[in-house]
N, C-alpha and C positions, 0 to 999 in steps of 0.2 A: 397461120392458126386456123384458119375459115376452113380453108382443103381438109386438114386434119376432122374437125367436126364434120364436116357434112362426108367423109369416106367413114367416120364413126356411125354416124344414123343410116348410112346405107348398108351396111355390114352386119349392123345391129338388124335389120331390117328383114335380108338374107337369113341370118343367121337363126332370130330369134321371131320371125313371119307370126305366133300368134302370141307371144308375149307383147308385138312390138303393136297389133292390132287391139287388145285389150288392154295398153298402157291407155290410146288413144281415144279407144271408146270411155275409158275410167276417166280420162279429161274434162271428154267433152260433157259425161252426166256432171263432174262433181263441176263445173263451169256451170251447166243452166241451172242446178239447184242451189248454189248460192245464187241467183238472179233472181230466181225465182223466191227463196225462202226472201233476199231483201224487198222484190214488189208485194209481197205477200205483208209481210208487216210493215211497209209503207203505205197500202192499200189500208190497213189498219184504222196506222195514227193520224192518218188525212182523213179519214171518214169521224174519228173522233173530233179533231180540230175541228174539221169544217161543221158539224152538225152536232154531236153527242156533249160539247161544251157550253154547248147555249150560243157560238156566236149566229148558228142558223136558226138551231131550237127554242134561244134564246130563253133557257131557261130561268136566267138569271131576274123578267122578268114576270113570274110567276109571280106575283104578289097574296101573301095570305093576309085575312083579316077579319076581323071577330063582329057580329051584330047586323043590324039591319044594311041591305046594297045600295050605296047612294047612287055608285058609279059605277058603268060596263067598262072598262079598259080591254080592247082586242089589237093585238098586232102581231103580222106574220104566225099564226100559229097558237097563239098565245091570249087565254081569255082569263084576265082576273078581275074581282070583286072588292070592288074600296066600298070602305064603312065611313062615316061618322062618328061610328063608337069606339072606344080603348079599350082596354082591358089588362091589368097591372102585370108588372113585370116576374111576378112572383108564379103567374098560372102558366107563363114562357118556361121558366125553370121548372116548373112540372111536368111538363111536355119533355122537356131535355132528360131529367130524370128518369121517363118511362122507355127512352129506347137506349138501345143495349152498346155496349163501345164496338161492336164490328156495323151496325149501322151508321153510327156517327163517323167513323172510320173511312167509310162507303163512299161519302159526300165531302166539301169542303167545310161548309158553316154556313154562316148565317150574318144578315145586313136588318138589323132590328133598328127601326125609328120611331120616334118615341115622340109624346103629342106634348111638343116643348113651347111653351109659352114665354117662360121667366124672363126677367130682362136684368140685368147687373151691371155695377156700374165700371166692369170692368174693361169693357170697353166700346168706343164710341160707336160702332157699326150698328145701325138699325136689326140688321136682321141677323141673328145666328140660332146654331141649330142644336141637337144631338142625335147622333146615333154612336149603335156599336158594330163594329164588325168582328163575331170569332167565329177562331178555325179552329176544328180539336186537335189536342193534341195528345196523340197516340200512347208518348211516353208519358206523360202529366196524369192522362186518363180526364183529363176535363176540359173545356173549350177556353182557349187563350185566343193570340192578339190576328189576325187576319196577316197571316205573313207579306202577300203579295201586294197588300194594302198598304203596308209602314213600309214596304220599298219603295216605294213608289209617293211617298211624302218626304217633309224634311222639316226640321224645328224652323222658326224664324230666327227667336231665341229660343238660348235655352236647348232643352233635348227633348226628344216623344217618350212618350209610358214603355218600360221595357219587358218583355215579356215573364220577368221574374216577378214583378210589380203586379202585372195582369194576373199571372196563375196566384199568385200570394194573396191579391186582393187589397195591396198598398195601396194605403188613402192619399192619392198624386193626381193630378190634374193638369191638362195642357189646352190652354186656352186660344181660343179665335183670333185670328190674324189681327192684331190692329187693340192687340190688348196694353195694358199697362206693363212696361219691360218692367219696373221697379218692381215689382208681384212677384218675379223670379223668386222662389226661396223663402217666400209668404208663405201665412198659411189664410185662407180664403172660405169663408159660407159659401156651399154652392147645394142647389138642392137639398137643402135639409141637412146637409154633415158640413166640417170639416177636410178640406182638402191641403196638400201643399202644391203648390206652383214650380212644377218643374223644367215649362216650354212654352212658348208660343209657337202657333202652328205659321206655316209658312203658305200663304195667300189662303185660307180656308176657313170659311166662319162656323168651324163645328168647335163643340166642348168635348172633350175627350176626356176619361175618366177609367179603370178597372170596370167590367163588367159586374163582377161581383163586389162591390161597394156602389150597385145602386138598389133603393131602397126599393124593397116589393112592391111597395105602393106607386112606384112610379107608370104612369099610363103610357100604353106603346097603342101604337096608330098601326101600324102593318109590316111585317117582317117578309123578307124573300130570301133565296139562296145567291149564296155564292159559288161560283160555278169553276174552281179550277180542274176540279173532276166533274164527271159524268153523271146524271142522276138516272139510276136505272128504275126498273120497273118497279122490281119488289123494293129497293129503298124508299119511292115513295111510297108504294101502299103500307109499309110499317111508317111512315111517316106519319099520313092521313089518321091511320091508326089510332095512333097517340094523340093527335089533335084533337079528336071525338071523342075520345075518352076525356079528355078535361074540358071540353070546349062544348061537346056534346053537339047542335043542330045550329048553334051556333057561328060554325066555323063555317069560313067561307073559303071553298079550296080554291085556287086556282085549276085552269085545263089545259093543258103542254103535251107536247112529246116527251117520253122520254125511252131512256136506252133500256135493249133488248136484250137481257142476262145471255141467252140460248145464244144469241149471234156470237157474244163476244168471246163463248165456249168454244164455238167454231171455229174462230180464227186462231185461240190459243192452239188448238189441237190441231191446225194446221199449219202453225208455224213450227212446232214441236217434232209435225212428223220430218219437215223441211231441215229442223238441223239437225234430226238424228242420221237422215238421209244424206247431208253434207259433209259427215264427220264419219261414216261409214267411207264414203268416196273418197275420201283425203286419207284416210289408212290406206283404201286400195290402193291408191295413189303411188303412198310413200315405200308400199312395199314392193312397188312392180319395178319402181325405179331404182332404190336399192339394189332388186335383182338383176337389173341391167347391169349397177354400175360392176357389181361382184360380176359378171363373165368379162368384163373388161381389165380385170389386174394383172394379165398379163400382158396383153396389149400394151398398158400404163406402163410396165415393169423397164419395158421394153425400150419404150421414149424417155424414161427416165433415164436407161444406161448411155443413152444417144443422147441425153445433155439437155433433157426437159427439167427444169424447177419445179418441184412440188407447188409454189403458188400458180405454176402457168398449167400446172395438170388441173388443179382444181380450176383453173379459170375456165380453161377450156369445156369441163361439164357444166362448169354456172352458167354461160353462156349457152352450151347447147339444151337445158334444160329450162330457161329463162325464154332462150327463142322460140322451145317448142308450146312452151304453156301460152307464150305473147300471141303467137299467132293461131293457135286454139283460143284464147279469150277472144281475139279479132275476130274469127267466124263464126263465136257462138252465139255473140252478143249481136250481130249481124241479122243472126239465123234468128238471135230471139226480140230484137227489134222489129224486123218487116214482117216475120211471119208469125209467132207465138203469142208475143203480146194481145192480137185481134183476137185469138181466141181466149186466151185467159180472159180477156177485159169482160166475157161474157160470163164471168164466172162474180169477178170482181169488179166491180163498176168502175172503180177508179186505181186501178194498175198500171194503167196505160198514163196519168197524169203524171206518177214517182217518178218517170223516166226521162233523162237527159244527159247529153255528152257531159256534164258534170260529173253525173252518177255514175254511168260507165266507170269514168277515170276513176274514181272515189273506187269504186269495189276491183277496179283494176289495180291501183297501189296495194290495197292491201292485201290480192290473191298471190301477185308477185311478191309481193316482202313475205305472205309465208311461207311461199315455198321456196328464196330465197334463204330462211332462215334453216328451213329445214333442208336443205343440199349444204349448207355450211353444216351442219350437224354431222349429215350422211358421209360428206366428204371427208371428213375428221379421221372417220374410222376407215376407210375404202382407200386412197390415197398416201401410203403410208411414205415417210423419211426415205425408208429403204426398200429401194429395187428389190433386193432379194428377200426381202420379206412377204413385197406383191408375190413372186413367183412362188413361193412357197405355200401361200395361199391359194394360189390356182386359178383359175379360170382360163376363155377362150383365148385365142390371139386375133 
């Protein structure tokens, strides 16, 4: 079988030299574009994960406070100003009301820390606290539970507050770890209101109640960002404008690096162009392969008359095309890794970081899988059950 495959490839090159050259060029271009597109996308994602989400920029440490500055906090590019003064949660809600939906949806949400010194007989622990972690829910158009935090904590007894209860403002509470387990299902007085106890935290000293149920008079000491999404420069400007509108000169704005949206647009444009080029290259490759197969109908018809089954005829074509594409991918990957990456890395600084043997194997598997599926679809039409039908369709010997 291998001998016939090599013979078919040789005859195609001799009889359709220009088509063969065009096919090889399209193949190499397609593979290079796929490798490049993946690199651009991963370069952008790596940049976001390593810098813009706060792991390096530390946007989650950009604390906001109100009043006279009592302490200045500095850490790796972030400067935050702390105050001993507090402000009512009603002012924070007024600030949230000023922000439009698009701005709220462009970042995750806030961690709000309260000036909480009340003591209750629910728990034996001396130190307890209260905060709110709120994430914007685009479907409900309001702030709800911070999903990442909720997925990483659990209840020691009972359960945690649900998103529905949070959005509805139901009067439910989860008590700190160590609280009396018999209180679950009962109602307790907390921050001047009556709540039903639904659970007890697992090794967590915090009281948790729905944000919408917290009294307007509750004192807030400071707040900061939740940074599952990066904070852009434009978003931060809108946030600071809204804060200034509510708090005036009393607001202490942190200093930290934000994400330049023009850079985001640049990466998105490059990725879009790369995807379009990949699609066009794939279409050209598909049409050329179909043309090559159509030129061989009479050859395969003769093979079929001599006893070659339809399955073996298709298998010969699959081995041929997958073999050619495998060799092409290997050559492109070597050229790309040892020559082109260094050049491209001058424009995309993290381009080289995203490539490894597993990356190439992953892309190869996807590439060969798509080629196999397309080839199978083409062969169903090109290789007929009946040799006579193939002869009538024509094609070169």
